[in-house]
N, C-alpha and C positions, 0 to 999 in steps of 0.2 A: 254535788250539784243535783237538785231534784229534777226529775223528769217533768213534773208538773209545770216547771218554768216555760217549757215549750208551748204550753197551751194558753199562756196569757195573751191578751189582745195585742199588746205592743209587739211581742215576739212573733205572733201569727202574721202581723202586717210586714214585719221584716222578712220573714220567710216568703211571703207573697211577692215582695219586691225582687227577691232572687228568682222566683218563678217567671217573672216578667222578662228577664234577660234574654232567654232563647227566642221568645216571640218578637222582641224588638229587633234582634239580629235577623230573623227571618224576613221581617218587613223591610229592613235595610237592604238585604241581599236581593230581594225581589224588586227593589226600586220604589217601594211604597213609602216614601218619606213622610207623608202626612200621617199615616197610621203609626209609623215608628215614633214620630214626634208625640202623638197623643199618648201612646203607651209609656213613653219616657216621662212625660209630664205627670201621668198618674203614679208612676214609680217614685218620682221626686216628691209628689204630694204625700205619699205614704211614708216617706222618710221623715218629714216634719210631723206627721200625725202620730207615728209610733212613739216619738219622744214626748209629745204632748200628753198622750194617753198614759204613758208610763208615769209621768208626774202627777196627773190628775187622779188616776186610779191607784196610785201608790203601788205600782207593779214594776218598779225598777229591779231588775234581776242581774245576777252575775252573768248568766247566759246572754242577756240582752246587751251587756257591756262589750262582749266579744262579738256577738252576732251582727250588731248594727254596723260597725265599721267594716266587717267582712263583706256584708251585703253592698255597702257603698263602693268599696274597692272593686268588687266583682262587676257591678253595674258600670262604673265609670271606666275602668280599665278595659272592659270588653268593648264599650262604645268607642274609645280612642283607637283600639286595635282594628276593629271592623271599619271604622271611618277612614283610617289610614290605608287599609287594603283597598277601599273603594276610592282612594285618591281624593278624599274630602278634607283630611287633616294631614299636613306635612309630617313625615315620619319622625323628624327631630323632636316634636312635642311628645309623641307617643313613647319614644325611646326614653326620654327624660322622665316621664311619668312612671313608666315601668321600673326604671332603674332606682328611682327614689323609693317606691313602694316595696320592691324586693329587698333593697338594702335595709330599710327600717324593719321589715319583717324578720330578716336574718339576724339583725342586731338585737331585736327584742327577744328572739328565741335564745340567742347566746347569753344575753344578760340574765334571763330567767333561769337558764340551766346552770350558770356559774354562780350567780349571786342571789338568785331568787327575786330579782327586781321585776316589777310589773306595774300595771295601772299607770301607764304614761297617758295622762289626759291630753286630748287634742289641744294644741296651743292656738292662739289667735291667728298665727300664720298658717297653721294646718287647716283651720276653718276657712280662712280666706282662699287657700288653695283649692279646697273642695268646692267652694262656691264658684270660683273661676272656672273649674273644670265643668261643673254642671251648666253654667251659662255658655261656655264655649261649645259644648256638645249641642245645646239647645239651638244656638244661632247657626251652627254648621248645618244642622238638619233644616232649619228654617230657610237658609240660603238656597237649599235645593228645591224648596217649595216656592219661595218668593225671592228671586235673584235681584234684589234692589240694592242700591248703593249703601243705604243706611244699615241694612242687615249685614252686608259685607264688612263695613267699617266696624260694627259692633262685634262681629265674629272675630275679626283681626285683633281688636283690643283685648278681648277675653282670652284668646289664645296666647297673646304676649303676656297677659297677666298671669296665666297658668304657668308659663315658662319661668317668670320671675318668682312667683310664690312657691313653685316647686323647689327651686334652688334655696330660697330664703328659709322655707320651712324645714328643709333637710339640714341646713347648717344649724338652725335653731335646735333641732332634735339632737344633733351631735353635742351641742352645748349643754342641753338638759341631761343627756346621758353622762357627761363628765361630772356634772354636779351631783347626780344620784350616786355615781360610783365613789366620789369623794366622801359623801355623807355616809355611804355604806361602809367604806374603809375606816372612817373615824368611829363608827358604831361597833366595830369588831373589838373583842377583848385584846389587851396588849399581848404582843408576841404570838397572836393567833395565826397559824399558817393559812395562806390563801386557799379558798375552796375551789381547787382546779379539778377539771375532769381527769379521770384515769387515762394514762397513755396506753 
């Protein structure tokens, strides 16, 4: 992996999104929800912009493929955690989000170590889950700025959507893992011993 990949415009935007995280947390802890929301919107805008630039400038890199989802998870997981600590999001949603992400990360690491499997592209359910999380965080913070009924209803809808899509996307990931493992097993030479880690 070339070091020059770090300096591409899309990857610089992704790194900038990660830099925003502590400043959003500071604004939340200080109770300045308006500025936290503004920073969160800018971070979300950079998420769409880096992908667009990567395609338009033909700067899609291996580093970007790993860095972009890491930045997304760092931003959203941190938001859920901090907002739960501040009693803005019920803990059950945050525990579910963290459990799914940690399980997928651990499973991916094991699959790569044992079978060399990687490049699990985000499924439609994973994308829907990410969108639901972004929308839920947005409306949770907006509710602290404008506590109106329609904002509360929208926030509740997206939190429930996050709950549902977190479970669905996790089950779908398990299904995809099984398919990849079966294809990997069929691709092995006959009577080839499994590639297991040393005990």
